C-alpha positions in Angstrom: 54.1 123.2 110.3 56.0 124.4 113.4 56.3 128.1 114.4 59.9 129.1 115.4 61.5 132.4 116.3 64.9 133.5 115.1 66.9 136.6 115.8 67.8 138.4 112.6 69.1 142.0 112.2 66.4 144.5 111.2 68.3 145.6 108.1 68.7 142.0 106.8 65.1 141.2 107.5 63.8 144.4 105.8 66.0 143.8 102.7 65.0 140.1 102.4 61.4 141.0 102.9 61.5 143.5 100.1 63.4 141.0 97.9 60.7 138.3 98.5 57.8 140.7 97.9 59.5 142.0 94.7 59.8 138.4 93.4 56.4 137.2 94.7 58.0 134.7 97.0 57.1 133.6 100.6 59.9 134.5 103.0 59.2 131.5 105.2 59.4 129.2 102.2 62.7 130.6 101.2 64.1 130.1 104.7 62.8 126.6 104.7 64.4 125.8 101.3 67.7 127.3 102.6 67.6 125.2 105.8 66.8 122.0 103.9 69.7 122.6 101.5 72.1 122.9 104.4 71.1 119.5 105.9 70.7 117.6 102.7 71.6 113.9 102.9 72.9 113.5 99.4 76.7 114.0 99.6 77.1 112.3 96.2 75.2 115.0 94.4 77.1 117.7 96.2 80.4 116.1 95.3 79.4 115.8 91.7 78.3 119.4 91.7 81.6 120.6 93.2 83.6 118.5 90.7 81.6 120.1 87.8 82.2 123.6 89.2 86.0 122.9 89.5 86.0 121.7 85.8 84.3 124.9 84.7 86.7 127.0 86.7 89.7 125.4 84.9 88.2 126.1 81.5 89.7 128.8 79.3 87.6 131.9 79.4 87.3 134.7 76.9 87.1 138.4 77.6 83.9 140.1 76.3 83.7 143.8 76.2 80.3 144.1 74.6 78.2 141.0 75.2 75.3 141.9 72.9 77.7 142.8 70.0 79.7 139.6 70.5 76.7 137.3 70.5 74.6 139.4 68.0 71.8 140.2 70.4 
């Protein structure tokens, strides 16, 4: 493990810290996961994911005013 220093605004740091604490997550692990996702070497998976998102975006959607009533929840 390597210790690195980054400059982050105090507001962003404080909000992310509270978010991680509230969800029981390690801040450093979340940053590591984000960084790894940015340099991922699997462009095929990314292309497939983007294609799937584009297909979903083209699908016809329905307007739902009351989700729980519509789906009997």
